[in-house]
N, C-alpha and C positions, 0 to 999 in steps of 0.2 A: 465441820472440819473438811479440808480439802487435801487430797493426796495426789502426788504426781509420780508416775513411774519414771525412773531414770533410764533403765534399759529393760525392755520387755520383748514382746514379739515384734514390735516396731523398733528395730534396732536403730540406735542413734537419736531417739527423741530426747528432748532437753527438759530438765527439771527446772522450773522457774524458782524465783525466791519464795520461801515459805511465808505464810501469814503470821499474825501475832497471837492468835488464839491458842491458849494452853488448855489441855484437857487430860483426862486420865481414863483408864478403862481398857477394855480389850479392843485391839485394832482388828477390825473384821473386813474381809473382802470377799467377793464372790468366789465360790469354790473353784470354778474353772480357771480363774486367774491365779489363784494360789498354787495350783498344780502345774502351771505352765513353767516356762524357763525362768531362771532366778530373777526376782524383782526386788530392788531396794527401795525403801520408802523413807520420806523425810518427815519428822515431827514438825509441828508448826510453831512459828513465832521466832522472836529474836533471842529467846532464852534457851537455845538448844543445849548449851552445856549444862544448865540447871535441869533441864528435862532429862538429860542423860543420867544424872544422879537419881532422879525420881524413878527412872525406868529400871535402874539396877535394883532399887529398893522394892520394886513391884514384881520382881521376877517370881518370888514364891507364890504370890497370889495368882499371877498370870499363868503359872504352870498348872494351877488347879482349875483354870477357866476352860470351858469346853464350848465349842461352837454348836450352834443349832444345826442338826443334820440337814443337809440339802440346801442350806441357805448360805452359810459362810463358814470359814475355818480361821483359826488364829494364825497370824503371821509371826514367826519368830525373827527377831533382828538382833544382831550382835551390837550392843552398845559399847563401843570402845573408843579410846582416844586417838586411834590411828587414822581417823578419817574414813573408815570403811563402814558402811551401813547407815548410820543415822545422820551422817554429815553430807551435805551437798557440796563435796569438795573434789570428787574423783570422777572416774568414767562411768560410775553407777553399776558396774558389773560386780555382783556379790559372789565372792568365792569363800566357801566354808560354811560353817553352821550359822543359821539365822535364828536369833532369840526373840521371842515376843516381849515387848517392852512394858506392856501394861494394858489396862482396860480403858478404852476411850468411849465416852458417852456422847451421844449426839449424832448428827448426820455425817456421813462420810461421802465425799465426792471425789471420784477419780478422774483426772484430766489426762486423756491420751493426746499424742501428737500426730500430725498428719503422716501418713505412711510414706516411707522413703522408697521411691521407685528403684527397681534393679538398675544398676549402672549399664549404660550402653556407650562405651567409649571407643569402639572401633572406628578408625578413619574410613573414609569412603573406599569402596571396592575399586581396584584398578580397572580402567576402561579398556585397556589393551592387554590381554593376557592370552598366551598361547602355550600349548604343550604342557610339560610337567606332569603328565599322567602318572608316572611312577611315583613321584614325590607326593602327589595328591592322594594316591592310593595308600602310601605309607602313613600319611596323617590320618586318613580315614580308619585305617586298621587300629590306630591308637584308641579310638572310641567305639568302633563297631564290634569289637570282640565281646562287649558286654551289652546287656539289654537295658533300656531306660529304667531308672529307678534302682538298678542293682548297685550295691556298694562294692567297689572293687577292692582288691587287696592293698592297693596303694595308689597314690596320685600318678597320673600319666604325664610324662614330660617328654617333649620332642624338641630337639635342637636342629635348626636348619642352618647349615654352614656353606660357605663359599666365598669367593673373592668379591671385592667391592664391585657393585654394578651387575652382579649375577642374577638379581631378582629375588632375593630372600624375602624381603618385606612384601613384595607383590604376591608371592606364593602364600605367605602366611595370611595376608588379608583376604585373598581370593578364597582360600579354604575356609577361613573363619566365617565369612559372609555366607558361604554355601551351607554352613552347619549351625546357623544361629539357633534353630529350633532345638538343638541338642542341649542348650544351656539356658534353662528357664530363669536362673537367678542372675543372668547378665554377663557382661564381658568387661574386663579391665584391660587397658592398653597403656603402655608407656614406651616412649622412645628414650632409651638409655643413653643415646648419643656416644656410644663407645668409639665410633669412628666417624662422627660427623665433622666435616671440615670447619675449622674456625670456631669450635665449640668444645666446652669441657664436658666430660662424661657426667651423667646424672648419678649422684650418690644414692645409696639405698635409703637414707633418711628422707630425702626429697621424694623419691619414688613412692615409699610407703605412705608418706603424708598425703600424697595425691590419691592413693588408693583409699585411705581412711576417709578422706573428704567425700569420695565417690560413694562410700558405704554409709554415709550419713553421720559420721562421728563429728561432733562440734569441735572447733579448734581448741576450746578451753579444756577439753578432756583428752587431748592427745599427749601422751607422755613425752618427756624430753629425751629419754634414753632410747637408743636405737633398738636394743634388745626388748625393751618393754613395748615399743611401737610394733615390732615384729610379732611379739606374743599376742598383742591385741588384734592385729591383722589376721593372724592365724585363727584366733578365737572366732572372729566374725565370719570367716570363710569355712569354718570347720564342717558345718552342716549344709553347705550350699553346693549346687551344681553349676559351676562357673567356668568360663574360659578366661585365662589370663595370658595375654600376649606381651612378651618382654622383647622389644625390638632393639636391634643394634647393640647387643650386649658386648661389653669389653672383656669380662672375665667371669669365672664362676663365683668369685668373692662378691662381685657386684650383684649377682643374680640370686644367690642362695637366700638372703634375708627376704626376698620377694616371693618365695615359694609359699603357696597357701597352706592352710591346715587341713583342708578337706580332702578325703580320698575320692570324692566325686568330682573334683576339679581337674581340668586339663590345662596344661601349661605348654605354650609354644614359644620357643626362644629362637631368635635369629642372631647371628653373629659371624664374624669372619674367622674367629678362632673356633677350634673344635670343642672347647669347654669339656675336656676329658674328666675334670673333677665331678661334673654332674653325671656323667656316664658311670663313673666308679661309685660315687656315694649315693646317688639317687636313682640309678637304673634308667637314665635318660636314653631315648632312642635318637641316634644321630642320623640325620638325613642330609647327605652332601649334595650340592647342586653343581652340575656341570653346565657348559655352554649349551645353547639351543642347537638342535640339529638344523641342517641347512633348510629343510622344508619348513620347520617351525620359524626360523629367522625370516624367511621370505613371507610367511603368513603374517608375522608381526608387522612387517613393512606394508603389506597389502591392507591390513586393517586400518592403517593410518593414512596411507597415500592412495590407495585404490589400485586395482590390478591394471587399469588402463595406463596409468603413469609408469608403472614398472615395465609393462610390455612395450611402451614407447622407447625405452632405453635399456634393452636387454643386456648389452655389454656392461654398461655402467652399473646396472643392478647387480650383476654377477660380481663385479669388482667390489662394490660396496659390501656385499655379503662376505666376501673374502677378507676385506679389511676389518670388519667388525668381528668376524669369526665367532658369531653366535653370542656375543656379550650383550645382554638385553639393554643395559644402560647406553652403550654405544649406538645400538640400533634406535633407541628412543630419542637420543640427541639428534642423530641424523634425520630421522623421520620428522621430529618436531620442527627442525629448521626448514626442511623441504615443505612441510605443511604450511608454515607461515610465509614461505616465499615460493609460491606455486610457479613463478616464472624461472626459478633457479634450476638449471639442468642438473640432474643427478651426476652427470659426468664432471661438473665443476666441484661437487662435494668430494668425489673420489680423488680428483686432482689435488684438492686442498690437503687431504689426508696424506697423499703421497709426498707432497712438498713439505708440509709443516708437521707431520706426524700427529701425536696425540694433542698437540697444541691446537689443532683444528677442531678438536672436540672440547675445548675449554669454554667457560661461560662465566659471566659475572656472578651468577648464582652458584655458589660452591656445591650445592647438592645436585646441580645439573651439569657439573663440570667433571669430565672423566679424569683429568690430571689431579684435581682436588680430591675426588673420591678415592682414587688409588693412592694418592700421596699420604692420606691418613694412615693407611696400613703400613707404609714404609716408616713413617715417623714413630709409630708405636713399637718398632723393633729396638732392640739394644744396639749399641754402636757396632759390636762384633757382627751381629746378624745383618745390619745394614751393609756392612762391607761385603759379606758373603753374597747377599742378593744382588749387589751391583756387579760382582764378578760373574755370577750365574747369568745375568742379563747379557754379558759379553760373550758367553760360551756359544760356539757354533754348534749347529745341529738341533734337532727337535726335542731331545730329552737328554737326561744325564743320570748316571748311576753313582753310588756312593764312592767307589774307588776313583772314578774320573773327577768327581767333585773334590775329593781330597787332593788330587794333583792340582786342580785349578786353584784351590784356596791355599795350597801349601801347608795343609794341616794333616793331622793323623786321621786315618779312616774313621775311627769312632767319633772324633770331633765333627768331621764332615757329615757323617750320618745323623748326628744329633742336630746339626744346623739345618739339614734338609727336613727333618721332622718338624722342627720349630717353624720353618717357613711354610711347610704344608699346613700345620695347625693354624697359621695366620692367614691361610688361603691365598698366599702369594705363589704357591706352587701347586700343581695338580699331581696326583700320584696314581699310578695304575697298580695292578696286582702283582707286578714283577719287580717291585722296589725301584721303579723308574720314576723320575720326576720331570715335569714339563711346566714351562712358564707360558702363560697366554701371551700372544704376540703384542697385544696392547699394553699389558703389564711390563713386558720386556722393553717396549719402546719408551714407556713412561720412565722406567728405571734407568734406561740408558742416558736420559737427560741429566742424571746425577753422575757425571763422568768421574771415573777414577783417574789418578795421576797416570799420564801416558806410559811412563816407565813401568809402573806397577801392573798396569793392564797388559802390557806386552810380556812381562815375565809370567803372568798367570796363564796367558794363552800359550806361551812356549811350553810350560809344564803340561798343560792339557794336551797339546799336540804330541808332545813326547810320550805321554801316557798311551795315546792311541797307537803311535808308531811302535813303541817297544812291546806293548802287550800284543799288538797285531803280529809283530815279527815272531814272538813266542808262539802265538796261536797258529800261524802259518807253518811253523816248524813241526807242530803236532799233526797238521793235516798232511804234510809232504816232507817227511824227515830226510828223504834222499835228495832234496833240492839243495843246490849250492847255498851255503849260509850267506846271509846279508851282513856286511860289516857296516856298523853305524857308530857315530860319536856317542859318548855316554849321555844319558838323559840329563836334563837340567836338574839342579838341586831341588829337592822337594817333590819330584815326580814319583808317583806310586804306580808300580807295574803289577797288574793282576795276573796271578799264576793260575793256570788252568790244568786240571788233572789229566785230560785226555783229548783225543780227536773229536769225540762227540761234543764235549763241552766247548772245544775250540770252534767248531762249526756253529754251535748255538750262539757263541759270543759274536761271531761275524754276522750272523743273521740279525742279532739285536742291535749291534753297533754300526751296521753298514751305513745308515744315513749320517751318523756322526763321523765316521771315517772319511766319507766324501767331503763333509763340511770341514774337517780338519785339514784335508788336502787343499781345499780352496783357501782356507786361512793361511796355510803355509805359502801358497802362491802369492796371496795378497801381501804378505810380509817379506816376500822374496827369500824365503828359506828354501833355496833351490835343492839342496841335498835332500831335505825332508820330503819334498814333493815327489821326486822319482822313487825314493825309498818307500813312501806310502803306496805308490802305484805298484811297486814290486810286492809289497806286503799283501795287497788285495788280489793279486793275480790268480792264485790257486782257487780262492773262493769264487772269484768272478767266473772262472772257467767252469768249475764244477756246478755252479748254480745257473749257468747259462745266462749270466748278466752281460750280454754282448755289448750293449750300448754303453754301460758304465765302464766296461773294460776299455773300450775304444776311447772314451772321454778322458780317463785318468792317464792313459799312455800318451795322448796328445799333450796333456799338461806336462808330463814327464819329459817328453822330447824338448819342449820349450825350456823347461828348467835346466835340463842337462846341457843345453847350449850355452848356459851362463857359468858353467863350472869346468874346471880343467881335468876332472877325473874321466879318463877314456872309458872305464868300465861303465860309468853311468850313461854315457852317450851311446855306447854299443848296446847295452841292455835296453835303453829306452827305444831306440830305433827297431831292434829285433822284436821286442814285445808289441810295439805299435804295429809292426808288420803282421804278426800273427793275429792281432786283434782285428785288423782289416780283413784278413783271410777268413776268420770265423764269422765276421760280419758280412761275408759274401761279396767282398770287394778285393779279389785276389790280385788285380793289377796294381792297386795302391799298396797292397801288401808286399809285392815283389820289389817295388821301389825302395821302401824302407828296409827291407831285408838285405838288399844289395848294399845300401848305405852302411848297415851294421857290419856286413862281411868285409867291406873295404876298410872300415875303421879297425876291425879286429886284425886284419892282415897287416895294416900299417903299424900297429902296436904289438905285433907278434903274440897276440893273445890266442893261443891254440885252442883252449877250452871254449872260448867265445866263438871261434871259427866253427868248431864242431857243432855247437848248439845252433848257430845260424844256418849251417847246411841242413840240419834237421828241419828247421822251420821253413827253409826254402823248399824242402821236399813236400811239406804239408801244403804250402801255397800253390805249388805246381799241381798237386793232386786236386785242389779245389778248382784249378783251371781245367782239369781233365787231361793233363799231360803227364801220364804215369811214367813214361820213360825218363823224362827229365827229372821227375820227382825221385825216381830210383837212383839216378846218377848222384843227386845231392845226398841221398841216404847212404849210398856206398862211400862217398867222401867223408861223411860224418862218422861212419863205422870205423874207417881207417884211423881217424884222429882219436876216437875214443879208445881203440885198442892201444894206440901209442901212449895214451895217458893213463891206461889201466883204470878205466871207469866202468865197472861191470854193469851197474844199473843203467847208465847212459847207453852202454852197448846193447843191453836188452831192449831199451826203448827203441833204438834204431833198428834192431832186428824185427821188432813188431812192425815198424814202418815198411821195411823191405818186404815183409810177408804180405802186407796189404797191397803194395804195388805189384808184386808178382801175381797175386791172386787176380787182380783186375786185368793183368796182361795175359791171363790164362795159364800161367805156370803154377799149377796147383801143388805139385810135389814140392817145389822149392818153398812155396808159401807155407805149406804144412810143416816142413822141416824148420823154417825160421820161427814160426809161432811156437813150436815145441821147445826149442832152445830158449826162446825168450821167456816162456812160461816157467821153465825150470830155474832160470836165473832170477826172475822176480820172486819166485817162491823162496829160493835160497836166501835172498836178501830182504825178505819180508816187505815186499812192495805190492800191496793188494791192488793198487791202481793199475800197475803194469800187468798183473795177473789177469785182471778183468779185460784189458785190451787184448791180451793173447788169447783168452778164451773166446772172446767175441770174434777174433780172426779165425780161430779153428772152426767155430760154428759157420762162418761165412764159407770157408773152404768145403766143409761137409755138405752144406746146402748146394754149393755149385756142383759137387760130385753126385748129387742125388741121394745123399745119406741124411735124410731130413730128421730122423729121430735122433741121430748123433748130434746134428746141428742144434736141435731143441735142448738137449742135455747141456751142451756147451753154452748156449745162450742163457739158459736159466742159471747156471753157475756164475756167469758174468753178471747177470742181473742182481744176484744176491750181493756180490761185492760192490757193484755200483750203488745200490741202495744203502748198504752199510756205510759207505763213504759219503753219502749225501750228494753223489755225483749225478744230479738230475739231468744234466746235459747229455752225458754218456748213456744214461738210462733210456732216454728217448730213442737214441740210435739203436740200442740193443732191442728195444721193444719192437721197433719197426721191422727189423730183420727176423725176430721171433715170429711175428705175424705171418711173414712170407713162408716160413717153414711149416706152420700149421696149415696155411692155405695149400701148400704143395701136397700135404697129406690128405687133403679133401675136407678138413675141418674149417669150413668157411665161417661158421658162427664164432668159433674161438679166435680166428684171425681178426674178425671184425671187432670183437671185444678188446683185443690187444691194441688194435689200431686206434680205437676210441681213446684208450689210455695214452697212446702215443700223441694223439692230437691235443689232448689236454696239456701234456708236457710242452709241446711245441708252442702252443698258444701262450702258456705262462712265460715262455722265453722269447716270444715275439719273433719266431723263426719263420718268416713269411714264405720262403721257397719250400721249406719242409712242410709247412701247413698246407700249402696248395697241393703238394704231392700226396700227402696222407689223405686229404679230402678226396682226391681222385680215386685212391684205393677204396675208400669207403663207399663212394658213389657207385662203384662197379659191383658192389655186393649188397643184397637186400638186408634191411634191418633185422636184428635178432629179436625174437619174441620177448616182449616186456621191455624193450629198449626205450 
């Protein structure tokens, strides 16, 4: 008699057709086999159904049968008509009780099948791989927290996410090849084609069938039902230590049937979506990938092209790195073309990208084409989210928040926030920890090729620019409530204005949105929205002054002067010239300042704008002060004071008294200076203007220091410093610090003076104040370093 194991320790061995010999008796097998994992056996011959009946009749006798100790034991098989056990019709896995069929006399021969080798399905390791130390460490942590042979509490799942071309598959393969020894039972790999250009995603049935083939299951024993296939797959992997790589996944639903049954298995999944369902239901660890750092991107090019070629064209190399912005696929495409065309200058590659955009990174092979790779992410979106991503690609500025996105899309804030999350989960947007979203430049350029209707795009940009203008106007009012209010047209329908609770939040908003505000102003200029241009410049002015952003302040007021020349509003033209003048003065170009300030004064006099005349006289005073002409500066301040008194503007009057005090102090008239500062301090305190209070206290400290009352000077300077810091007025803070250092030096505390001037130097360097930097460095050079400095 011959017996064939269907499934035993050699998983997937096949049971051939049984012979014709019939027999009866006890079926015996070596004890070691009978105690191993379940084995199903087939009775012999063509009369299987007849034998089944005989087997049932023999149960009584067989139960009384005993095996010879140490030689063999009876095997119990369940003889039923459902195809399990005695019939060679199924997968051969026996589940449930096995009943001995009877006594078999004669020789028994067991035929095993050749051993199925552990699957080794990993594709080749990437030849060019740089960086990703953090991600590799995260993957290592998934398996290194347990010792070899230890049975973990659950299977380990890691999901690698990121935009198309970010290097998810390369990372997974690189890590997998490095850790092959950790998985003695082999590796399974499948490309699920979730985002493969010109290809349909691989269904779970197809993927599992491939895995079952790799595990040695014969085609005839593969169930037709997906659930049964998945159950068989889990059974076969239950006691194995394997690595399963599921590449390019589309969704959690595509992946979940492919999760193995063994707790010793490790699963690595790559995909553009975050697959939150796997995190929620299976405790998956999500590993997001960002672009390569600049040094890593250069290293990738060097590995392919060699350092000499990059060094031969340093400017082109830098430009190429800036264009690819760390996206590995873009770098690989450029490097591959340069490698196959060694005579092609890198400068030509950069010129092609400048001229043709992402089309320059296209290829007949869709997997090596950046537009094709990124296009699959776009096509996987719903119609609504395609519309949103097209609008986001149009948005000026480096990033965007939910309220601004709501204005851009003309939707409610909660809808916009939801759309941003969906696009982030699809890896079309990057997110930082501040709920800000950013689009990679190449993704933006690729998306921009899918142009919206011009009218719709213009309306969306109008809403976004109005969001920045009107939220900025509100924020500026919180920073400087005593400033003359800005009158604007109502925002476009659908614009969302962000309401901020206080001055601290307003300053934080400006800090965050400043690049976007500058981009919005540029957009307004491009579309010739002239009123908006000068109003955005006005909105930014307090922030620019307090943060010491002198170059930005000068740039936006130049744009404002140009815009104001195209509109009939005299207030816009006066304001633009006056503020450009003061921006020139702060930028240490007082002569240019005086030209624009006189233009503003002439316009104000022509239009009988008394308040504008007073403000312009004030600014002319500051300009002449920066020229070193304090007498002429005081003349303009006196003229401004008379106009402010006439208009009953107490805060403006107090501002002007501060100016007169400064000019008097520099002219040596300390008594008048002290009196002017005292009156100004009282007025500013009365009207709750801490900025003006800080200026008055600073002036009192200056007068005290000039009189030799250095301790009084220090007290005034320190009070001014508290207010400057509370307001975020880093420009004024640097000025007060420098004078505070002089007061300490006058008292003989050179170490403290040096510490303060070092802080002053840091502030001046942050604000690129070249003349002030040189002066403070001279002060530091004249004093020895402090111990521990």
